C-alpha positions in Angstrom: 98.7 109.4 173.6 95.6 110.2 175.6 95.4 107.4 178.2 93.3 107.1 181.3 94.9 105.0 184.0 92.3 103.9 186.5 93.7 102.2 189.6 92.6 102.0 193.2 94.1 104.3 195.8 97.6 103.2 196.6 97.9 100.9 193.6 100.9 102.6 192.0 99.5 105.2 189.6 102.2 107.6 190.7 104.9 105.0 189.9 103.5 104.6 186.4 103.7 108.4 186.0 107.3 108.5 187.3 108.4 105.8 184.8 106.6 107.6 181.9 108.2 110.9 183.0 111.7 109.2 183.0 111.2 108.1 179.4 110.2 111.5 178.3 112.9 113.5 180.2 115.6 111.1 179.0 114.4 111.8 175.5 115.1 115.5 175.9 111.6 116.8 176.4 109.9 118.4 179.4 107.2 116.9 181.7 104.4 118.7 183.5 102.5 117.0 186.4 99.2 118.7 187.2 97.7 118.1 190.7 94.6 119.5 192.4 96.0 120.6 195.8 99.1 122.3 197.2 99.7 119.5 199.7 99.7 116.9 197.0 102.0 119.1 194.9 104.5 119.2 197.7 104.4 115.4 198.2 104.7 114.6 194.5 107.7 117.0 194.2 109.5 115.1 197.0 108.5 111.7 195.4 109.8 112.6 192.0 113.0 114.1 193.4 113.6 110.9 195.3 112.9 108.7 192.3 115.2 110.8 190.0 118.0 111.0 192.5 121.4 110.7 190.9 120.1 111.8 187.4 120.8 115.2 185.8 117.2 116.2 186.0 115.9 119.5 187.3 112.6 119.2 189.2 110.6 122.1 190.5 107.1 122.8 191.9 104.7 125.5 191.2 101.9 126.3 193.7 100.9 128.9 196.3 103.6 127.5 198.6 106.2 129.3 196.3 106.9 133.0 196.7 106.2 135.2 193.6 110.0 135.4 193.1 110.3 131.6 193.2 107.3 131.1 190.9 108.8 133.6 188.3 112.1 131.7 188.4 110.3 128.4 187.7 108.3 129.9 184.8 111.5 131.3 183.3 113.2 127.9 183.7 110.4 126.1 181.9 110.4 128.6 179.0 114.2 128.4 178.6 114.4 124.6 179.1 116.4 124.6 182.3 113.6 122.9 184.2 112.9 119.4 183.0 110.0 118.4 185.2 107.5 120.6 187.0 104.8 119.6 189.5 102.1 122.2 189.8 98.5 123.0 190.7 96.1 125.1 188.5 99.0 127.6 188.1 100.2 125.3 185.3 97.0 126.0 183.3 97.5 129.8 183.2 97.6 131.4 179.8 101.1 132.9 180.3 102.7 129.5 180.9 105.3 128.7 178.3 107.3 125.5 177.8 110.4 125.1 175.6 109.5 121.6 174.5 106.7 119.9 176.6 106.5 116.2 175.8 104.2 114.8 178.5 101.4 116.1 180.6 100.4 114.0 183.7 97.0 114.8 185.2 96.7 113.3 188.7 93.3 113.0 190.4 91.5 113.9 187.2 88.1 113.9 188.9 89.1 117.0 190.9 89.3 119.2 187.7 86.4 120.9 186.1 85.5 121.2 182.4 87.1 124.7 182.1 90.4 123.2 183.2 90.1 120.3 180.8 89.4 122.6 177.9 92.7 124.3 178.7 94.4 120.9 178.8 92.8 120.1 175.4 94.7 123.0 173.8 98.0 121.3 174.8 96.9 117.9 173.6 97.4 118.5 169.9 101.2 118.1 170.4 101.6 116.6 173.9 101.0 113.1 175.2 98.6 113.0 178.1 98.5 110.5 180.9 95.5 110.8 183.2 95.5 109.2 186.6 92.4 108.6 188.8 90.8 106.0 191.1 87.3 107.2 190.5 86.8 108.7 187.1 83.8 111.0 186.6 81.0 109.6 184.4 81.9 111.7 181.4 85.6 110.6 181.4 84.7 106.9 181.9 82.1 107.1 179.0 84.8 108.7 176.7 87.1 105.8 177.5 84.3 103.2 176.8 83.4 104.9 173.6 86.9 104.8 172.3 87.7 108.5 172.5 90.4 107.8 175.1 92.5 104.8 175.8 91.8 103.0 179.1 94.1 101.0 181.4 93.0 99.5 184.7 95.4 98.5 187.5 93.7 95.6 189.2 96.5 94.0 191.2 96.8 95.3 194.8 100.2 95.9 196.4 101.7 93.0 198.4 100.2 92.5 201.9 97.5 95.1 201.3 94.5 94.6 203.6 91.1 96.1 202.9 90.1 99.0 205.1 87.4 98.0 207.7 84.6 100.6 207.2 81.9 101.4 209.8 79.0 103.8 209.6 78.2 104.9 213.2 76.6 107.7 215.2 78.8 110.5 216.5 79.8 109.1 219.9 82.6 110.5 222.2 83.5 107.1 223.7 83.8 105.5 220.2 86.1 108.4 219.1 88.3 108.1 222.2 88.6 104.3 221.7 89.4 104.5 218.0 92.1 107.2 218.5 93.8 105.6 221.5 93.9 102.1 219.8 95.7 103.6 216.8 98.1 105.7 218.9 99.0 102.8 221.2 100.1 100.7 218.2 102.4 103.5 217.0 100.2 105.0 214.3 98.5 108.3 213.5 94.9 109.4 212.9 93.1 111.6 210.4 90.0 113.3 211.8 88.1 115.0 208.9 85.7 117.9 209.7 84.9 119.8 206.5 83.8 123.1 208.1 86.6 125.6 208.7 84.2 127.8 210.8 83.6 125.1 213.5 86.9 123.2 213.3 88.2 125.0 216.4 85.3 123.7 218.5 86.0 120.2 217.3 89.7 120.6 218.3 88.6 121.6 221.8 86.3 118.6 221.9 89.1 116.2 220.9 91.4 117.7 223.6 88.7 117.0 226.1 87.9 113.5 224.9 91.5 112.4 224.5 93.8 114.8 226.4 96.7 112.4 226.2 97.2 112.7 222.4 98.7 115.6 220.4 96.2 117.2 218.0 97.1 119.5 215.0 94.6 121.5 212.9 95.1 122.0 209.2 92.9 123.5 206.5 93.1 125.2 203.1 92.4 128.7 204.4 95.7 128.8 206.4 98.7 130.8 205.2 100.9 128.8 202.9 103.9 128.6 205.2 101.9 127.6 208.3 100.1 124.8 206.4 103.3 123.5 204.9 105.0 123.5 208.3 102.1 121.7 210.0 102.0 119.0 207.3 105.7 118.4 207.5 105.5 118.2 211.3 102.7 115.6 211.0 104.7 113.6 208.5 107.6 113.7 210.9 105.4 112.2 213.7 105.3 115.3 215.9 101.5 115.0 216.3 99.2 112.0 216.7 95.9 113.4 215.2 95.6 115.6 212.2 92.2 117.4 212.4 91.6 118.7 208.9 89.2 119.4 206.1 89.1 117.3 202.9 92.5 118.7 201.8 93.9 115.3 202.6 91.5 113.7 200.0 93.9 113.6 197.0 96.9 111.3 196.8 98.6 111.7 200.2 100.7 108.7 201.0 101.4 108.4 204.8 101.8 104.7 205.7 101.7 105.4 209.4 98.2 106.8 209.3 95.8 103.8 209.7 92.7 105.2 211.3 90.3 107.7 209.7 87.3 109.4 211.4 85.0 111.5 209.1 82.6 113.8 210.8 79.2 114.4 209.0 80.0 111.7 206.4 76.5 112.1 205.1 77.3 115.5 203.7 80.2 114.2 201.5 79.9 112.6 198.0 80.5 108.9 197.2 83.8 109.4 195.3 84.9 111.9 198.0 84.3 109.3 200.8 86.1 106.6 198.7 89.1 108.9 198.2 89.3 109.8 201.9 89.2 106.2 202.9 92.1 105.6 200.5 94.3 107.8 202.7 94.5 105.0 205.2 95.4 101.3 204.8 98.7 101.9 202.9 100.8 99.5 205.0 100.6 96.0 206.3 98.5 97.0 209.3 94.7 96.7 209.4 93.2 100.1 208.8 89.9 101.4 210.1 87.5 104.1 208.7 84.7 105.4 210.9 82.0 107.4 209.0 80.3 109.5 211.7 76.7 110.6 211.1 74.4 112.8 213.2 71.5 111.5 215.3 68.8 113.0 213.1 67.4 111.1 210.0 69.5 111.1 206.8 68.2 111.8 203.3 67.6 108.9 201.0 70.6 109.9 198.8 73.0 110.1 201.8 71.8 106.7 203.0 72.4 105.1 199.6 75.9 106.7 199.5 76.9 105.4 202.9 75.5 101.9 202.1 77.5 101.9 198.9 80.8 102.9 200.5 80.3 100.2 203.1 79.5 97.6 200.4 82.5 98.7 198.3 85.1 97.7 200.9 86.9 95.1 198.9 90.3 96.0 197.3 90.1 97.5 193.9 86.5 98.8 194.2 87.2 102.3 192.7 86.5 101.2 189.1 83.2 99.5 190.2 82.2 102.7 192.1 82.9 104.8 188.9 80.9 102.4 186.8 78.0 102.6 189.3 78.2 106.4 189.2 78.0 106.3 185.4 74.9 104.1 185.5 73.2 106.2 188.3 74.0 109.7 187.1 74.4 109.3 183.3 77.4 110.1 181.1 77.0 113.9 180.8 77.6 115.9 177.7 80.9 115.2 176.0 80.7 118.5 174.1 79.5 120.7 176.9 80.1 121.6 180.6 78.0 118.8 182.2 80.2 116.1 183.6 77.2 113.8 184.3 73.6 113.7 183.4 71.4 112.2 180.6 71.1 113.2 176.9 67.4 113.8 176.7 67.5 115.4 173.2 68.3 112.3 171.1 68.3 109.4 173.6 71.4 107.7 174.9 71.5 104.8 172.4 71.2 107.1 169.4 73.8 109.5 170.8 76.3 106.7 171.3 75.6 105.4 167.8 76.3 108.9 166.3 79.4 109.2 168.5 80.8 105.9 167.3 80.2 106.9 163.7 82.1 110.2 164.3 85.0 108.4 166.0 85.4 105.9 163.1 85.2 108.7 160.6 88.0 110.6 162.4 90.1 107.4 162.4 89.8 107.2 158.6 87.3 104.3 158.6 84.5 105.7 156.6 81.5 103.4 157.2 79.5 102.2 154.3 76.1 104.0 154.0 73.6 102.0 156.1 70.8 100.4 154.1 67.6 99.5 155.9 65.6 97.4 153.3 61.9 97.9 153.1 60.0 94.6 152.6 56.6 95.0 151.1 55.3 91.5 150.6 51.8 90.1 151.4 53.1 88.0 154.3 51.5 88.1 157.8 54.6 88.5 159.9 54.4 89.4 163.6 54.6 88.2 167.2 51.0 87.5 168.3 49.7 88.9 171.6 48.7 85.4 172.7 52.3 84.3 172.1 54.2 87.2 173.8 51.6 88.8 176.1 53.7 91.7 177.6 53.8 94.6 175.2 57.2 95.8 176.5 58.7 92.3 175.8 57.3 92.4 172.3 58.8 95.8 171.6 62.2 94.6 172.9 62.1 91.5 170.7 61.0 93.5 167.6 63.9 95.9 168.2 66.4 93.0 168.5 65.1 91.3 165.4 65.2 94.5 163.4 68.8 95.1 164.4 70.0 91.5 163.8 73.3 91.8 161.8 73.4 88.3 160.4 71.4 85.0 159.9 73.2 83.5 162.9 71.8 86.1 165.2 68.3 85.5 163.8 68.8 81.7 164.6 69.8 82.5 168.1 66.8 84.7 168.6 64.6 81.9 167.2 66.1 79.5 169.8 65.5 82.1 172.6 61.8 82.4 171.5 61.4 78.7 171.5 63.0 78.4 174.9 61.0 81.3 176.6 57.6 81.1 174.9 57.3 77.7 173.3 56.5 76.5 169.7 56.4 79.4 167.2 53.0 80.3 165.7 52.9 80.7 161.8 53.0 84.5 162.0 56.2 84.3 164.2 57.8 81.8 161.7 56.9 84.2 158.9 58.5 87.1 160.8 61.8 85.2 161.2 61.7 84.5 157.5 61.2 88.2 156.6 64.0 89.2 159.0 66.4 86.6 157.3 65.4 88.1 153.9 66.1 91.6 155.3 69.6 90.5 156.5 70.4 89.1 153.0 69.1 92.2 151.3 71.0 94.6 153.6 74.3 92.7 152.9 73.8 93.2 149.1 72.6 96.8 149.4 69.0 96.2 148.3 66.8 99.0 149.5 63.4 97.5 148.8 61.6 94.2 147.9 58.0 94.4 146.8 55.3 92.5 144.9 54.0 94.6 142.0 51.5 93.3 139.5 52.4 89.7 140.3 56.1 90.2 139.9 58.9 90.5 142.5 60.7 93.9 142.2 64.1 94.5 143.9 65.2 98.2 144.3 69.0 98.6 144.6 70.4 101.3 146.8 72.9 103.9 145.5 75.8 102.0 147.1 74.6 98.4 146.4 76.9 95.4 145.8 75.0 94.0 142.9 77.4 92.4 140.4 76.7 94.0 137.0 78.2 91.1 135.1 75.9 88.6 136.9 72.9 90.8 136.4 73.6 90.9 132.6 74.1 87.2 132.5 70.8 86.6 134.4 68.8 88.8 132.0 70.3 87.0 128.9 69.8 83.5 130.3 66.3 84.1 131.7 64.2 86.4 129.5 61.5 86.9 132.2 64.0 88.8 134.4 64.0 92.5 133.4 65.9 95.6 134.4 63.6 98.6 135.1 64.5 102.3 135.5 65.7 103.6 138.9 68.0 100.6 139.6 65.2 98.1 139.9 65.1 94.4 138.8 61.8 92.5 138.1 61.3 88.8 138.1 58.1 86.7 137.9 56.9 84.6 140.9 55.6 81.1 140.0 54.4 80.4 143.6 52.8 83.3 145.5 52.5 81.4 148.8 54.6 82.7 151.8 57.3 80.0 151.2 57.3 80.7 147.5 57.7 84.4 147.9 60.6 84.1 150.4 62.3 81.4 148.3 62.0 83.4 145.1 63.4 86.6 146.8 66.4 84.7 148.2 67.0 83.1 144.8 67.1 86.5 143.1 69.4 88.0 145.7 71.8 85.0 145.4 71.9 85.4 141.6 72.8 89.1 141.9 75.4 88.7 144.6 79.1 88.8 143.6 81.0 85.5 143.8 
């Protein structure tokens, strides 16, 4: 299994992982849960211990919160099989990690890991099932799912009584901050205040103490010592403090239902997926949640303006997948074989790249595609879309491409109806073009590489992998002496009527005679 589970923040991806882990552990194998941050590692460890309570399952965590002695004991337990389930940060990807019998790898918040980490994960994938959880997959991961390289499941149903977070983009204003914090504290809730600069976070703490002296403020960031950060997070979960002033360490997966107001300082400096993830930390209960994206007084860049407009527009429940799809369209799908997680493939073009990728995937699945045949039609037939019929050159090129790629006669008929509807009655050249395309479709199905008029005779050239019925060909040559077989897999037949209709009718007749029953 290599499945991507895309669900909005708080939609139950962790519960899916817990049930999958239960199946694997009960089957006698080990489970590793990979998370991006130490805070999330601690929370997931507590969640899994609570869910597996009463079962003979040993659950440990592996992050910088552990002492070297504790980490060594966990590694030895994984190697010997004493530890059934481990929740860990990047420490799980170290080369010296050894498992006795790993059965499932769960990657939570997949968008937070780089290509180097994913390459390490790939080495485990040959024998291990992988479950990837994310609310906003990066473009490359989403494209791999769309292309069939990975399985994709989307959780669309919101939890019961979930209310969308009310999002406001506003200027940094002290009175607004005071009002937002006090309103939340008075209704018994807690507040996140995100300031993503460790150097200046102390001055923001002093500012908050001056603006709202009646509330208790706690500072937390990733550069703190492990024990200090752990103690502060536990105290905040307990409710000892009203406001957690922090960096973006809260971005991934924290589940605190009491926190229902979020203020993000300098929201213009954060990415779209980052803002979406931060907003997902609030609104996890039945109470209405509020997110204030604070921006400076000076003018914003165009990109920042677009990001903030998008996050405000994507306020409905379940918008994470839409956001990821928009990101894929805006930034491109990246390089599936290299380090770029987004960007465009300028070398061969996106359509050609996807076509080659699809062929490679089908080949790996054991479905070897038949060699593609693109018949060459060399008949004296004026076939085109006149400029006076389709004036715009770009529209003509698009229509030519669609006609050339038509897989069957029904598609050609639909395109004819579209031309009639958009541009009116067909001129003779356009009628001829549709006739040639229908002939091309029939020739492609039989594996005919070329149809030409040579010396007054119609000559069909068969491809190496053609479907021409040898028995019917022999019968046709015996019954009609004028039909001859030439060298190089070619068949020649006279043409009684050399008009456009006569040539097309004769070519179709010859193809029908050679096709298997």
